[in-house]
C-alpha positions, 0 to 999 in steps of 0.5 A: 716620813709622813708629810705633815698637814693641817685640816679644817673639820666641820663638826656638829657635835654629833657622833659621826663628826666627832668620830671623824675628828678623832680619826683625823686627829689621831693621824697627827694632823693639825686640826681646826674645828668649825661649827656653823650656826644657821639659825635653824639648829633646834638644840642651839635655838633652845639654848639661846632661848634659855632652855628646853620645855622641861627646863634643862639647858642644852650645851653646844655639842660641837664646842663639847666635842672639840674640848673633849678632843682638845681641838681649837674650834671657831663658831661661825654665824652664817645666818643672814641674807645670803644664806636666806636667799639660798633657802628661798631659791635652792638650786637643787631643790628641797628634801621632804620638807623645807630642807635644801640639804644639797644647797646648804652643804654647798653654802657651808663648804664654800664658807669652809673653803674661805677658812681653809685658805685663810688658815693655810690648811690642806683640806676640809673633812666632815662626818658625812656617811655615804648613803646615810641621808637620802638627799645630801649623802648619795654618791652623786650629791656628795660629788656635787657638793665637792664640785660646786664648793670649789673643793675638788679633791680637798673634801675628805669624808673619813668615815666613808673614804674607802668607798670614795675616790682618793682625795689629794691629802691621801694621794700626798701622804698627808692622810693615811687612807688605810686608817680611814673607814668604809662605812655606809648606810643608815645603821649606827652599829659600826660608829657606836663600836668605834666610839667605844674603842676610842673612848667617846662616851658622850654624843647627842641622841638621836643622831641628826635631826637637829634642823628645824627645816626637816620638821614638817610642822616648822616647814608649813610655817616657813612656806606660809611666810613666803606664800603670804608675802607673795600673795600680798605682792611682796618679794618672796623672801625670808628675814632674820626676824622670821627665823626667830618667830618661826620657832616660837609659839603657836601660829594661826593664819587668820587670812592672807592679810594676817597671822597670829602667833601665840606664846606657849611658855613664859620664855616664849611670851618674853621673846614675843615681847621683843618683837612687837615693833610693827605688830599688834600685841594681844593679851587677856587683861584681867586673867593670866594668859599668853602674849600674842602678836598679830602680823599684817592688817587684820579686819575687825572680824579678824581682830575679834577672832584673834582675841577669842583664840588668845582667850582660849589659851589663858586662865579665862578659857572657861569663862563666859567672857574675857576682856582682851587688850589690843595694843598697836603702836599708840593705839590701845583697844579692848575687846570683850569676847567669848573664848573660841571653843570651836576646835575644828575652826582653830585647827583649820587656821593652825599652820 
């Protein structure tokens, strides 16, 4: 008789983790799903802000996948000081951008191990595929993640299991290894065929790519925050508020002392309004335009420059002069400026 067991599934709602969930669930194993929120998921950030630029509101794909497969799911927010410290000082370094994928997976697996132990579960499984991602899904890094998270033998990758050493649940008969798969590489043909076979018709497209930290433009802003703090003699660290603002608006480095953030939509303007404390609020007074924030201690010349850039993105962009209001605490000043038309200068400051 097959030994009964319980597993913790780490799911994103993408195709691979949904398939892994279906495979393990299909073996009659009790499964509890977990979805981690880091603060850097693109679709979840859009959902929390109220929707995409086109007005649609994305659903949480992990919650949808768990509901479709009738599996209980726990949503766990792991964003915070510990996670942010890891992002700033990754032991295994960054990928092509600001993505410390190996360190991030180790951090998640350690959290998952705590849940596994609290639930009395036998193992954890994920939708990882050997060789699919260059940083975190090589054979050596998969082993590092398992070892450093303290999950030796208890971390199963169902989609690539036959290409990896047998895990404890396989050896103990909790999981039938013969019903697992040997998928590897970046192709999606086998996964899509399996999805059709299992009746799974919904998953986000394209697969992966949900993390802001893998985005080149976002990464420039990420490192700019750290570098600017270091240049000012401050600790090289990331704050929760930084995470919100990094994905909001156009960012311009006025100088090592000051940065300008200009809203792009009504939603972003409203969000920036909630982060005025400790910053200057800049907006055209008499014409419609964006809300902008200035961080740091700008010089008078940099204030003028910020005002010109803000005027550039409003309805007065073609006017000769625009009155821009600068609010900082109880201080209110107005600057009458010409909108900045020097494209090269603006782009040189854009982060």
